[in-house]
C-alpha positions as CSV (number, residue, x, y, z in Angstrom):
1,M,170.5,223.7,165.5
2,S,171.6,226.4,168.5
3,D,168.9,224.5,171.0
4,E,170.7,221.4,169.6
5,R,174.3,222.5,170.9
6,D,172.6,223.8,174.3
7,Q,171.8,220.8,175.0
8,L,174.9,219.1,174.2
9,T,177.1,221.3,175.5
10,S,175.3,221.1,178.5
11,Q,174.9,217.4,179.2
12,L,178.8,217.1,178.0
13,K,179.3,219.4,181.9
14,A,177.1,217.7,183.4
15,E,179.0,214.2,182.0
16,A,182.2,216.0,183.1
17,Q,180.9,217.0,187.1
18,R,179.7,213.1,187.4
19,L,183.2,212.1,186.3
20,G,184.7,214.6,188.9
21,F,185.1,217.4,187.6
22,A,184.8,220.5,189.4
23,L,184.7,223.3,187.0
24,V,183.8,222.6,183.2
25,G,183.5,225.5,180.9
26,V,183.6,225.9,177.0
27,A,186.1,228.1,175.0
28,P,186.2,228.4,171.5
29,A,189.5,226.9,169.5
30,I,191.2,230.5,169.0
31,S,195.0,231.7,168.8
32,P,195.5,232.2,172.3
33,A,196.6,236.6,172.9
34,G,199.2,235.1,175.0
35,F,201.1,233.4,173.0
36,T,203.1,237.0,172.0
37,H,204.2,236.7,176.0
38,L,205.0,233.1,175.4
39,R,207.5,233.6,172.8
40,E,208.6,237.0,174.8
41,W,209.2,234.7,178.1
42,I,210.8,232.2,176.4
43,A,213.0,235.0,174.5
44,R,213.6,236.4,178.0
45,G,215.4,233.3,179.5
46,Y,212.7,232.5,182.2
47,A,212.1,229.0,180.8
48,G,215.2,227.7,182.4
49,E,215.9,224.1,180.7
50,M,213.1,223.3,179.9
51,Q,214.1,223.4,175.9
52,Y,211.1,221.7,174.9
53,L,208.9,225.1,175.0
54,E,211.2,226.4,172.2
55,K,211.3,222.7,170.2
56,R,207.8,223.8,169.7
57,L,206.3,227.0,170.1
58,E,204.7,227.6,167.1
59,A,202.8,224.5,168.0
60,Y,201.3,226.9,170.7
61,A,199.9,229.4,168.0
62,H,196.7,227.9,168.1
63,P,194.7,224.3,169.2
64,R,194.5,223.4,165.6
65,H,198.2,221.7,166.2
66,V,196.8,219.8,168.5
67,L,193.9,218.5,166.9
68,D,193.2,219.5,163.3
69,G,189.7,220.8,163.0
70,V,189.2,221.7,166.5
71,Q,186.1,224.2,167.0
72,S,185.9,223.8,170.7
73,V,188.0,223.1,174.3
74,V,186.5,222.4,177.0
75,M,188.2,223.4,179.9
76,L,188.3,221.4,183.2
77,A,189.2,221.5,186.7
78,M,189.9,219.4,189.0
79,H,190.5,220.0,193.0
80,Y,193.3,218.3,194.7
81,R,193.4,220.3,198.1
82,T,193.6,218.0,201.1
83,A,195.2,217.6,204.5
84,E,196.7,220.5,205.7
85,P,200.2,220.7,205.7
86,R,202.0,219.2,209.0
87,E,204.8,221.1,210.9
88,V,208.1,220.6,209.4
89,V,211.0,220.0,211.6
90,P,214.8,219.3,211.4
91,G,214.9,215.7,209.6
92,T,211.9,216.0,207.3
93,G,210.7,218.0,204.3
94,R,207.7,219.3,202.7
95,I,206.5,217.5,199.1
96,S,204.1,220.1,197.4
97,R,200.1,219.1,198.0
98,Y,199.5,218.1,194.8
99,A,201.9,215.1,194.9
100,W,200.9,213.5,198.3
101,G,199.0,210.4,197.0
102,D,199.7,207.5,195.4
103,G,198.5,208.2,191.8
104,D,200.2,210.6,189.6
105,Y,197.2,212.8,188.6
106,H,198.0,212.8,185.1
107,D,196.9,208.9,185.2
108,I,193.8,209.8,187.0
109,I,192.9,212.9,184.4
110,R,194.0,210.9,181.6
111,E,191.3,207.9,182.8
112,R,188.5,210.3,183.4
113,L,188.9,212.4,180.0
114,D,189.2,208.9,177.9
115,N,185.9,208.5,179.6
116,L,184.4,212.3,178.1
117,A,185.9,211.7,175.2
118,D,184.1,208.1,174.8
119,W,180.8,209.7,175.6
120,L,180.7,212.5,173.7
121,Q,181.5,210.2,170.6
122,E,178.7,208.0,171.3
123,K,176.6,211.3,171.2
124,R,178.4,212.3,167.8
125,A,179.9,209.7,166.3
126,S,181.6,212.3,163.5
127,A,183.6,214.1,166.0
128,A,187.2,213.6,166.4
129,V,188.0,214.4,170.0
130,R,191.6,214.7,172.1
131,G,192.1,215.2,175.7
132,V,195.4,216.9,177.3
133,V,196.6,217.0,180.6
134,D,199.9,218.9,180.5
135,T,201.2,217.3,177.7
136,A,200.5,218.8,174.6
137,P,201.3,222.6,173.3
138,L,198.5,224.2,174.8
139,L,198.0,227.4,177.0
140,E,195.4,225.9,179.6
141,R,195.2,228.6,182.0
142,E,194.1,231.3,179.1
143,L,191.5,229.2,177.4
144,A,190.4,228.0,180.8
145,S,190.0,231.7,181.2
146,V,188.5,232.2,177.9
147,A,186.2,229.5,179.3
148,G,184.8,231.5,182.4
149,L,186.7,229.5,185.2
150,G,189.0,232.1,186.5
151,W,191.9,234.5,185.7
152,T,195.2,234.3,186.1
153,G,196.9,235.7,189.3
154,K,200.1,237.7,190.3
155,H,201.6,234.4,190.5
156,T,200.6,233.0,187.3
157,L,198.4,230.4,188.1
158,L,194.9,230.8,187.3
159,I,192.5,231.6,190.3
160,N,189.0,230.8,190.5
161,R,186.2,233.0,193.0
162,Q,185.1,230.1,194.9
163,A,187.7,226.9,194.3
164,G,190.8,229.3,195.1
165,S,193.7,228.0,192.9
166,Y,194.7,224.4,194.7
167,F,193.5,222.5,191.2
168,F,194.6,220.4,188.2
169,L,194.1,222.0,184.6
170,A,193.0,219.4,182.0
171,A,191.6,220.3,178.5
172,L,189.5,218.2,175.7
173,L,189.6,219.5,172.3
174,T,186.5,218.2,170.0
175,S,186.0,219.6,166.4
176,E,182.1,219.6,167.6
177,E,180.8,222.9,168.2
178,L,179.7,223.5,171.5
179,T,178.1,226.7,173.4
180,T,180.7,228.7,174.9
181,D,181.2,230.1,177.6
182,Q,181.4,234.2,178.8
183,P,185.4,234.9,178.7
184,H,186.4,236.0,182.9
185,E,187.7,239.5,182.0
186,R,187.6,241.0,185.3
187,D,191.3,240.7,188.0
188,F,190.4,240.0,191.7
189,C,193.5,240.2,193.3
190,G,193.4,244.0,193.4
191,S,196.7,245.3,195.0
192,C,197.5,242.4,197.1
193,T,201.1,241.3,196.3
194,A,201.5,238.6,198.8
195,C,202.5,235.9,196.5
196,L,205.0,237.9,195.2
197,E,206.6,239.1,198.5
198,A,206.6,235.3,200.1
199,C,208.4,233.5,197.2
200,P,211.5,232.7,198.8
201,T,213.9,233.0,195.6
202,Q,212.6,235.7,194.6
203,A,210.8,234.5,191.2
204,F,209.0,236.5,190.4
205,P,210.5,240.2,188.0
206,Q,206.9,241.4,187.9
207,A,203.3,240.4,188.9
208,G,202.3,238.2,186.7
209,V,205.8,237.3,184.9
210,L,207.6,234.1,186.6
211,D,211.0,233.1,186.0
212,A,210.7,229.9,185.9
213,S,214.9,228.9,186.5
214,R,214.3,230.5,190.1
215,C,211.3,228.6,190.9
216,I,211.5,226.2,193.4
217,S,209.5,224.0,191.9
218,Y,211.8,224.2,188.4
219,L,214.5,223.6,190.5
220,T,213.1,220.6,192.3
221,I,211.5,218.6,189.4
222,E,212.4,220.5,186.0
223,L,216.4,220.8,186.9
224,K,217.7,218.3,185.7
225,G,221.8,219.4,187.3
226,Q,222.7,221.0,190.5
227,I,220.9,223.6,191.7
228,P,222.6,227.1,191.6
229,R,224.2,227.7,195.2
230,E,222.9,231.0,195.4
231,L,219.6,229.9,195.0
232,R,219.8,226.4,197.6
233,S,219.0,228.2,200.7
234,G,216.0,229.8,199.3
235,L,214.5,226.1,198.9
236,Q,214.2,225.8,202.6
237,N,212.8,222.8,203.3
238,W,210.7,222.0,200.1
239,I,212.3,218.5,198.7
240,F,209.8,218.8,195.7
241,G,207.3,221.4,194.3
242,C,206.2,224.3,196.4
243,D,202.8,225.5,197.2
244,V,203.9,229.0,199.1
245,C,202.7,231.9,196.6
246,Q,199.2,229.6,196.7
247,D,199.8,229.2,200.5
248,V,199.5,232.9,201.1
249,C,196.7,233.6,198.8
250,P,193.4,234.8,200.4
251,W,191.7,233.2,197.3
252,N,192.5,229.5,198.8
253,R,191.4,230.5,202.1
254,F,188.5,228.6,201.6
255,S,189.2,226.5,198.7
256,P,187.5,223.2,198.6
257,V,188.7,220.2,200.1
258,A,189.1,217.0,197.2
259,T,187.3,214.0,197.9
260,E,189.4,211.7,195.4
261,I,191.1,208.6,197.5
262,V,194.2,208.8,195.2
263,F,194.9,212.1,196.2
264,Q,195.0,211.9,200.4
265,P,198.5,212.0,201.6
266,R,200.6,208.8,201.7
267,E,202.1,207.8,204.8
268,G,205.6,209.8,205.1
269,E,205.2,212.5,202.8
270,N,203.0,215.1,204.6
271,P,206.2,215.8,206.0
272,A,208.7,213.7,204.5
273,D,211.9,211.8,206.5
274,L,214.8,213.1,204.8
275,L,217.2,210.6,206.2
276,A,215.4,208.0,204.7
277,L,214.9,209.2,201.3
278,I,218.3,209.9,200.9
279,A,219.0,205.7,202.6
280,L,216.9,204.8,199.3
281,D,218.7,203.1,196.5
282,D,217.5,202.7,192.9
283,A,215.5,199.6,193.9
284,A,213.8,201.0,197.1
285,F,213.0,204.2,195.5
286,R,211.4,202.5,192.4
287,T,209.2,200.1,194.8
288,Q,208.3,203.4,196.5
289,F,207.6,205.8,194.1
290,R,207.0,204.1,190.7
291,G,203.6,205.7,189.6
292,T,203.4,208.5,191.7
293,P,204.5,212.1,190.9
294,L,207.6,211.2,192.5
295,W,208.6,209.1,190.3
296,R,209.2,212.3,188.0
297,T,212.7,213.6,189.4
298,K,213.9,209.4,190.1
299,R,216.2,208.8,192.8
300,R,218.9,211.3,191.8
301,G,217.0,214.3,191.7
302,I,215.3,213.4,195.2
303,V,218.2,213.0,197.0
304,R,219.8,216.0,195.7
305,N,217.5,217.7,196.9
306,A,216.6,216.1,200.4
307,C,220.9,217.0,200.6
308,V,220.3,220.4,199.7
309,V,217.3,220.5,202.4
310,L,219.3,219.0,205.2
311,G,222.1,221.4,204.5
312,N,220.0,224.1,204.9
313,Q,218.6,222.1,208.2
314,R,222.0,222.2,209.3
315,E,221.2,218.7,210.3
316,T,224.1,216.8,211.6
317,R,222.5,213.8,212.4
318,A,222.7,213.3,208.4
319,V,226.1,213.5,208.3
320,P,227.1,209.6,208.0
321,Q,224.8,209.2,205.1
322,L,226.2,212.4,203.3
323,I,229.8,210.9,203.8
324,Q,228.3,207.9,202.3
325,L,226.4,209.8,199.3
326,L,230.3,211.1,198.1
327,R,230.7,208.1,196.6
328,D,227.4,207.4,195.0
329,P,227.6,206.5,191.4
330,E,225.2,209.9,190.5
331,A,227.2,213.0,190.1
332,I,224.6,215.2,191.0
333,I,223.9,213.1,194.5
334,R,227.9,213.5,195.2
335,G,228.0,217.1,194.9
336,A,224.6,217.7,196.2
337,A,226.0,215.7,199.4
338,A,229.0,217.7,199.7
339,W,227.7,221.1,199.5
340,A,226.0,219.8,202.5
341,V,228.3,219.0,204.6
342,G,229.8,221.9,204.0
343,E,227.1,224.1,205.1
344,M,227.7,222.1,208.4
345,A,231.3,222.4,209.1
346,S,231.3,224.7,211.8
347,Q,229.4,222.5,213.9
348,L,230.7,219.6,213.6
349,E,233.4,218.7,216.1
350,S,234.4,215.5,215.0
351,D,237.2,215.4,211.6
352,L,235.8,212.7,209.8
353,A,233.7,214.7,207.6
354,R,236.8,216.8,206.7
355,Q,238.8,213.9,206.1
356,A,235.5,212.2,203.8
357,L,235.7,215.5,201.5
358,A,239.7,215.8,201.0
359,E,239.8,211.7,200.7
360,Q,236.7,212.0,197.9
361,L,238.7,215.4,196.0
362,T,241.4,212.9,195.2
363,R,239.4,210.2,193.2
364,E,236.8,212.9,192.1
365,E,236.7,213.3,188.2
366,D,233.9,215.2,187.5
367,P,234.4,218.9,187.7
368,E,230.8,220.0,189.1
369,V,231.6,217.8,192.1
370,R,235.5,218.9,192.5
371,E,234.3,222.1,192.9
372,E,231.6,221.3,195.4
373,L,234.2,219.6,197.3
374,E,236.8,222.4,197.2
375,W,233.9,225.1,198.0
376,A,233.1,222.4,201.1
377,L,236.0,221.9,202.5
378,S,237.1,225.7,202.6
379,R,233.7,225.8,205.1
380,F,235.9,224.2,207.4
381,S,238.7,225.7,210.0
382,P,242.1,227.4,208.3
383,S,244.2,224.6,210.2
384,A,241.6,222.3,208.5
385,R,241.9,223.4,205.4
386,S,246.1,223.2,205.4
387,E,246.0,219.8,206.4
388,A,243.4,218.9,203.7
């Protein structure tokens, strides 16, 4: 029986690699030790507005809540590093590497997982199987470490000595008992703290702990409302996601380059043209980004983020478009546009921007946007404020 299990496991790993998964390991279906840490992390408020984590917290306690009768969890990784980031100049912004391509990685990996599940069920017709890509209550990084794929770095991401950390994780849960791998028990970060020191928003209260409510990826993707004013400058040039903690990690110096065509950068996303982004209406946004990772934030999120980056850059060429956005149907866009104009106040010679802010204030009903308009007006000269 053991030989048969070993053979099935070996064949499954070979099939996974054939399907494009660079790393494959098997973990037993056990209660993850990190569940207690997850509970504490949520209690500290580090999850921000991601309330779905707390709502299904107990489901993270064991993989059986994802698949009844699960015996083994096959952990898989797929590389996504492609070209190197090009220089960001005023009027352009950065998108995280993983989102440069034509397709959403969830869809791409889901298709491969389904194929792998079909293969396993052909071998074991009675086996229950379920594939997971980010969407189920599963502590993937911990299970990946138990499966021998790497260790959790100080930036809380999984690191593999040969592959670095530029990879997606996925899992295949099955009721079939497979041969498990040795857990990865050693931490090779040593005394390095490059990732902690490089974070622009200081999102790491301590090594191995991420305050998601300060993380640029959370702020630009998960957060639905206005980005807190005190954190906006920390976005620097990022409009979708962030790679800072990975870019500075020594283990990524020689990380493999992905060969998947769908992960290669699309034209205009490395870097992105901010003036073109803030000019998009809903229909144009839908045409350009449906089916890509950027679809997740919808137009309101991307335009909000682009406005913040333009404000950080003091990109005065954008002022005419920002003035138009003061009357956008989306409140978060109106607020972000007002803030961006306020950031450029000292560089504007014409009084048109101040007048536009003042006019919008007379008709604005949203209290948060009114606050942004008032703040932006306060950035102009005292004489301009009195006239307003």
